[in-house]
C-alpha positions as CSV (number, residue, x, y, z in Angstrom):
1,M,-130.8,-7.0,121.7
2,P,-128.8,-6.9,118.1
3,S,-125.2,-5.9,118.1
4,P,-124.7,-2.6,116.9
5,V,-123.1,-2.3,113.1
6,L,-120.4,-0.3,112.8
7,V,-120.2,1.3,109.4
8,V,-117.4,3.1,107.9
9,F,-117.7,4.6,104.6
10,T,-113.9,5.1,102.6
11,L,-112.5,6.1,99.5
12,P,-109.9,3.9,97.9
13,G,-106.3,5.4,98.1
14,C,-107.4,7.8,101.3
15,P,-104.7,7.2,103.7
16,A,-106.7,8.4,106.9
17,C,-109.2,5.4,105.8
18,H,-106.3,3.3,105.5
19,R,-105.1,4.4,108.9
20,C,-109.0,4.0,110.1
21,R,-109.3,0.2,109.1
22,E,-106.0,-0.5,110.5
23,Y,-106.8,1.0,114.1
24,L,-110.4,-0.8,113.9
25,S,-108.5,-4.0,113.2
26,Q,-106.0,-3.5,116.0
27,K,-108.8,-3.1,118.6
28,G,-110.4,-6.4,117.4
29,V,-113.9,-4.1,115.7
30,I,-116.0,-5.9,112.9
31,F,-117.1,-3.3,110.9
32,E,-118.8,-2.6,107.5
33,E,-116.8,-0.9,104.7
34,R,-118.1,0.9,102.1
35,S,-116.6,2.6,99.3
36,V,-118.2,5.8,98.1
37,A,-116.9,4.9,94.9
38,E,-119.9,3.2,94.5
39,P,-122.6,5.6,93.7
40,E,-125.3,4.6,96.1
41,F,-122.8,4.8,99.2
42,R,-121.6,7.9,97.9
43,R,-125.3,8.9,97.8
44,Q,-125.8,7.4,101.3
45,L,-122.8,9.5,103.0
46,V,-124.1,12.8,101.7
47,E,-128.3,12.6,101.9
48,D,-128.2,10.5,105.0
49,Y,-125.1,11.4,106.8
50,K,-124.6,14.9,105.5
51,A,-121.2,14.1,105.2
52,H,-118.7,15.0,102.0
53,A,-115.0,13.5,103.4
54,T,-114.2,10.0,104.2
55,P,-113.8,8.4,106.7
56,T,-116.9,8.7,108.2
57,L,-117.7,6.3,110.7
58,V,-121.7,5.5,111.7
59,C,-123.0,3.6,114.4
60,G,-126.3,4.4,116.0
61,E,-126.8,7.7,116.2
62,D,-123.2,8.3,116.3
63,V,-121.5,10.0,113.2
64,I,-117.7,10.7,112.8
65,V,-116.0,12.6,109.9
66,G,-112.3,12.0,109.6
67,F,-109.9,9.8,111.5
68,D,-110.1,11.0,114.8
69,Q,-108.7,8.5,117.4
70,G,-110.3,10.0,120.3
71,R,-113.4,10.2,119.2
72,I,-113.5,6.4,117.8
73,D,-112.1,5.5,121.0
74,S,-115.1,6.9,122.6
75,L,-117.3,5.3,120.3
76,I,-116.1,1.8,120.9
77,D,-116.1,1.9,124.3
78,R,-120.0,2.9,124.1
79,Y,-120.9,0.4,122.0
80,F,-118.1,-2.3,122.1
81,G,-117.1,-1.9,125.3
82,D,-117.3,-5.3,127.4
């Protein structure tokens, strides 16, 4: 079974995005960052995930909009826990 992929949509200069990246790194979670400064990633965020804010985290069927530490911890436990 392939490992889950955590995608984090970010915006340059976004304080919450910075906190999110640091938090995930501290937790040892590998993630793929997609900057919405790139038109393709912005389109994907809006059209595919119906989100308009950063950070937005996507893993499997789960989508978390904003830096919500409790929900992020639950997502980490669900997909990346032992």
